[in-house]
C-alpha positions as CSV (number, residue, x, y, z in Angstrom):
1,M,-21.1,58.4,23.8
2,A,-17.8,60.1,23.3
3,D,-17.3,62.4,20.4
4,G,-16.0,60.6,17.3
5,Q,-17.5,57.3,18.2
6,I,-19.8,55.5,15.8
7,A,-23.0,54.0,17.0
8,T,-23.2,50.2,16.5
9,P,-26.7,48.9,15.7
10,A,-28.1,46.7,18.4
11,R,-28.1,43.0,17.5
12,S,-30.8,40.6,18.7
13,A,-29.6,37.3,20.0
14,I,-30.2,34.2,17.9
15,R,-30.8,31.2,20.1
16,L,-30.9,27.5,19.1
17,A,-34.0,27.2,21.3
18,D,-35.9,29.5,18.9
19,Y,-35.3,27.3,15.9
20,T,-38.4,26.1,14.1
21,P,-38.2,23.6,11.2
22,P,-39.3,24.7,7.7
23,V,-43.0,24.5,6.9
24,F,-42.2,22.9,3.5
25,W,-39.4,20.8,2.1
26,V,-38.1,21.3,-1.5
27,D,-37.0,18.0,-2.9
28,D,-36.0,19.1,-6.4
29,V,-35.1,22.4,-8.0
30,S,-35.0,23.0,-11.8
31,L,-33.4,26.3,-12.8
32,D,-33.3,27.7,-16.4
33,F,-31.3,30.9,-16.9
34,D,-31.5,33.0,-20.1
35,L,-28.4,35.1,-19.3
36,A,-28.1,38.7,-20.4
37,P,-26.5,41.6,-18.4
38,E,-29.5,43.9,-18.6
39,A,-32.2,41.3,-18.2
40,T,-31.7,37.7,-17.1
41,Q,-34.9,35.6,-17.1
42,I,-35.0,32.7,-14.6
43,T,-37.6,30.0,-14.7
44,T,-37.7,27.9,-11.5
45,V,-39.6,24.7,-11.0
46,L,-39.8,23.4,-7.4
47,K,-41.1,20.1,-6.2
48,I,-42.5,20.8,-2.7
49,R,-44.0,18.8,0.1
50,R,-45.4,19.9,3.4
51,N,-43.6,19.5,6.7
52,L,-45.8,21.6,9.1
53,N,-49.0,23.5,8.9
54,G,-48.9,27.0,7.5
55,P,-48.7,28.9,4.2
56,L,-45.9,28.7,1.7
57,A,-43.5,31.6,2.3
58,L,-40.6,32.0,-0.2
59,D,-37.7,34.5,0.2
60,G,-36.9,36.9,-2.6
61,R,-35.2,40.2,-3.1
62,Q,-34.8,42.5,-6.1
63,L,-36.8,40.2,-8.3
64,E,-39.4,41.2,-10.9
65,L,-42.0,38.5,-10.7
66,L,-43.4,37.7,-14.2
67,S,-45.6,34.6,-13.5
68,V,-46.5,32.0,-10.9
69,K,-47.9,28.5,-11.6
70,L,-49.2,26.0,-9.1
71,N,-49.4,22.4,-10.6
72,G,-49.5,24.0,-14.0
73,E,-52.2,26.5,-13.2
74,T,-51.3,30.2,-13.6
75,L,-52.2,32.1,-10.4
76,G,-53.7,35.5,-10.5
77,D,-52.4,38.1,-8.1
78,N,-55.4,37.5,-5.9
79,R,-54.0,34.0,-5.1
80,Y,-50.7,35.2,-3.6
81,T,-49.2,38.0,-1.6
82,L,-46.1,39.8,-2.7
83,S,-44.3,41.8,-0.1
84,P,-40.8,43.1,0.4
85,G,-38.7,40.0,0.7
86,K,-41.5,37.4,0.5
87,L,-43.8,35.6,-1.9
88,I,-46.6,34.0,0.2
89,I,-49.2,31.5,-1.1
90,A,-51.7,30.6,1.6
91,D,-53.7,27.9,-0.2
92,V,-51.5,25.1,-1.4
93,P,-51.8,21.2,-1.2
94,D,-49.5,19.0,0.8
95,E,-47.4,18.1,-2.3
96,F,-47.2,20.2,-5.4
97,T,-45.1,21.7,-8.2
98,L,-44.5,25.5,-8.2
99,E,-43.1,27.3,-11.2
100,T,-42.0,31.0,-11.0
101,V,-40.5,33.2,-13.7
102,V,-38.6,36.2,-12.6
103,N,-36.4,38.9,-14.2
104,I,-33.2,40.3,-12.7
105,V,-30.6,42.8,-13.8
106,P,-27.1,41.3,-13.1
107,E,-25.2,44.4,-14.4
108,Q,-26.8,46.5,-11.7
109,N,-26.0,44.1,-8.9
110,T,-23.1,45.9,-7.1
111,E,-23.5,43.9,-3.8
112,L,-21.6,41.0,-5.4
113,S,-24.3,38.8,-3.8
114,G,-26.6,36.6,-5.9
115,L,-26.0,36.7,-9.7
116,Y,-23.7,39.6,-10.7
117,M,-21.3,40.7,-13.4
118,S,-17.5,40.6,-12.9
119,G,-15.6,42.1,-15.8
120,A,-17.3,40.5,-18.8
121,G,-18.8,37.4,-17.1
122,F,-21.6,36.2,-14.9
123,F,-20.8,34.8,-11.4
124,T,-22.6,34.0,-8.2
125,Q,-22.1,34.3,-4.5
126,C,-25.0,32.8,-2.5
127,E,-23.7,32.5,1.1
128,P,-25.3,33.5,3.3
129,E,-28.5,34.8,1.6
130,G,-27.7,35.5,-2.0
131,F,-29.9,32.8,-3.5
132,R,-33.0,34.8,-2.8
133,K,-31.7,37.5,-5.2
134,I,-31.8,34.8,-8.0
135,T,-35.3,33.3,-7.5
136,Y,-38.1,32.8,-4.9
137,F,-37.1,30.0,-2.5
138,P,-37.0,29.0,1.2
139,D,-33.5,30.3,1.4
140,R,-32.3,28.6,4.6
141,P,-29.6,26.0,5.1
142,D,-31.8,23.2,6.4
143,V,-33.8,23.0,3.1
144,M,-31.7,20.5,1.1
145,S,-32.6,19.9,-2.5
146,R,-31.4,18.2,-5.7
147,Y,-30.6,20.7,-8.5
148,S,-30.9,20.6,-12.3
149,V,-29.5,23.8,-13.9
150,T,-29.7,24.9,-17.6
151,L,-27.8,28.0,-18.8
152,H,-28.3,29.8,-22.0
153,A,-25.8,32.5,-23.1
154,D,-24.2,34.4,-26.0
155,P,-21.5,32.0,-27.4
156,V,-19.0,34.8,-28.3
157,K,-19.2,36.7,-25.0
158,Y,-19.7,33.8,-22.7
159,P,-18.2,30.6,-24.2
160,V,-17.7,28.8,-20.9
161,L,-20.8,27.7,-19.0
162,L,-20.4,26.1,-15.5
163,S,-22.6,25.1,-12.6
164,N,-22.7,22.6,-9.8
165,G,-22.8,18.9,-10.7
166,N,-22.1,16.9,-13.8
167,K,-22.7,18.4,-17.3
168,V,-25.3,16.1,-18.8
169,A,-26.2,17.9,-22.1
170,Q,-25.1,20.9,-24.2
171,G,-25.9,22.4,-27.5
172,E,-26.8,25.5,-29.5
173,E,-30.3,27.0,-30.1
174,G,-31.6,30.3,-31.1
175,G,-28.2,31.9,-31.5
176,K,-27.1,30.9,-28.0
177,I,-25.2,28.0,-26.5
178,W,-26.7,26.1,-23.6
179,A,-25.5,23.5,-21.1
180,R,-27.4,21.5,-18.5
181,F,-25.9,20.4,-15.1
182,V,-27.3,17.9,-12.6
183,D,-26.2,17.5,-9.0
184,P,-27.9,14.3,-7.7
185,H,-26.9,15.0,-4.1
186,P,-29.1,17.3,-2.0
187,K,-27.5,20.6,-0.9
188,P,-28.6,23.9,0.6
189,S,-29.3,26.9,-1.6
190,Y,-26.2,28.9,-0.4
191,L,-24.0,26.3,-2.2
192,F,-25.5,27.0,-5.6
193,A,-23.1,28.5,-8.1
194,L,-22.9,29.3,-11.8
195,V,-20.3,30.9,-14.2
196,A,-20.8,32.2,-17.7
197,A,-17.7,33.9,-19.0
198,D,-14.8,34.0,-21.5
199,L,-12.2,32.0,-19.5
200,V,-9.5,29.5,-20.2
201,A,-9.1,26.2,-18.4
202,V,-6.1,24.5,-16.8
203,T,-7.1,20.8,-16.7
204,D,-5.9,17.7,-14.9
205,E,-7.5,14.5,-13.4
206,F,-7.6,12.7,-10.1
207,T,-8.0,8.9,-9.8
208,T,-10.0,8.0,-6.7
209,M,-9.4,5.0,-4.4
210,S,-11.9,3.0,-6.4
211,G,-10.2,3.8,-9.7
212,K,-12.7,6.4,-10.9
213,K,-11.2,9.3,-12.8
214,I,-12.3,12.8,-11.9
215,E,-11.9,15.7,-14.4
216,L,-10.3,18.7,-12.7
217,G,-10.5,22.2,-14.2
218,I,-9.3,25.7,-13.0
219,Y,-10.9,28.5,-15.1
220,V,-9.1,31.8,-15.2
221,Q,-8.7,34.8,-17.5
222,A,-6.3,34.3,-20.4
223,G,-2.7,34.9,-19.3
224,E,-3.3,33.7,-15.7
225,E,-2.7,30.0,-16.5
226,S,0.8,29.9,-15.0
227,R,-0.7,30.8,-11.6
228,C,-2.8,27.7,-11.3
229,G,-0.2,25.1,-10.4
230,H,-0.4,25.4,-6.6
231,A,-4.2,25.4,-6.6
232,M,-4.4,22.2,-8.7
233,A,-1.9,20.4,-6.5
234,A,-3.9,21.5,-3.4
235,V,-7.1,20.1,-4.9
236,K,-5.5,16.7,-5.6
237,S,-3.9,16.6,-2.1
238,A,-7.2,17.5,-0.5
239,M,-9.1,14.7,-2.3
240,K,-6.4,12.2,-1.3
241,W,-6.5,13.4,2.3
242,D,-10.3,13.0,2.4
243,E,-9.9,9.4,1.2
244,E,-7.1,8.5,3.6
245,T,-8.5,10.2,6.6
246,F,-12.3,9.7,6.3
247,G,-12.6,7.1,3.5
248,L,-14.6,9.6,1.5
249,E,-14.4,9.5,-2.2
250,Y,-15.4,12.5,-4.4
251,D,-19.0,11.8,-5.6
252,L,-19.2,13.7,-8.9
253,D,-17.4,13.3,-12.2
254,V,-15.9,16.8,-12.4
255,F,-14.4,19.3,-10.0
256,N,-14.1,22.9,-11.2
257,I,-12.7,26.1,-9.8
258,A,-13.3,29.6,-11.2
259,A,-10.8,32.2,-10.1
260,V,-11.9,35.8,-10.7
261,S,-10.9,39.1,-9.2
262,D,-14.3,40.4,-8.0
263,F,-15.4,37.8,-5.5
264,N,-16.1,39.2,-2.1
265,A,-16.0,35.9,-0.1
266,G,-12.4,35.2,-1.0
267,A,-13.3,31.5,-1.6
268,M,-16.4,29.4,-1.5
269,E,-17.1,25.7,-1.0
270,N,-19.7,25.4,-3.7
271,K,-20.3,21.8,-4.6
272,G,-18.3,20.8,-7.7
273,L,-17.6,24.5,-8.7
């Protein structure tokens, strides 16, 4: 190697012929976030069914595991194996519910992958493998699940709560505001997203080809509202183009965009947010 050249790590080939289906499918995901910069607690409930023989192996990085329950029974640490990047449970039935509780520290997440802080708000980036920094999950794009997400946050610091899907409930409890979102359409984990921040909204609506009205929102920092016009026009044009070209009508009640400065992907196609 010539002087001054930087060695490039060798990359192993990834071949379609080596693909193996997931051992388990996850049909439904319920996520509950108690958001705080220094300690966010996440309770995850997964409805799981077997696809192939083998143990349950879930991906996870930089997670503090607080508890594991299988069909409501708390598992001792002799019932599972926790290794770097994996939570493995060997003895599971063919269909079951798994609940995990983990703790993460968003303010220390400088990778801008998973759940992190940007300015004074919480944001996510899960493509390609950021979801495993949020909770234990088979974090691969062929595991498609329906999501229900509940967010709890300080009402003064984080008055705007957003996630994928339609907002089905909201309220105040224990000095915090909360909101619940449901996306009835299965999606891979890399399309999960949430926002909790002090933002303002530029709103509009789009009427679909069947006459359904879709609420549109672009959320930005105060003072940036005048920069949203082109983006809003592009959203409406894209929805119209999908209908005219493919006959595809938008399938949720809302479509939101959050525009923030610290987002390493540039843009992301998260469903509904």
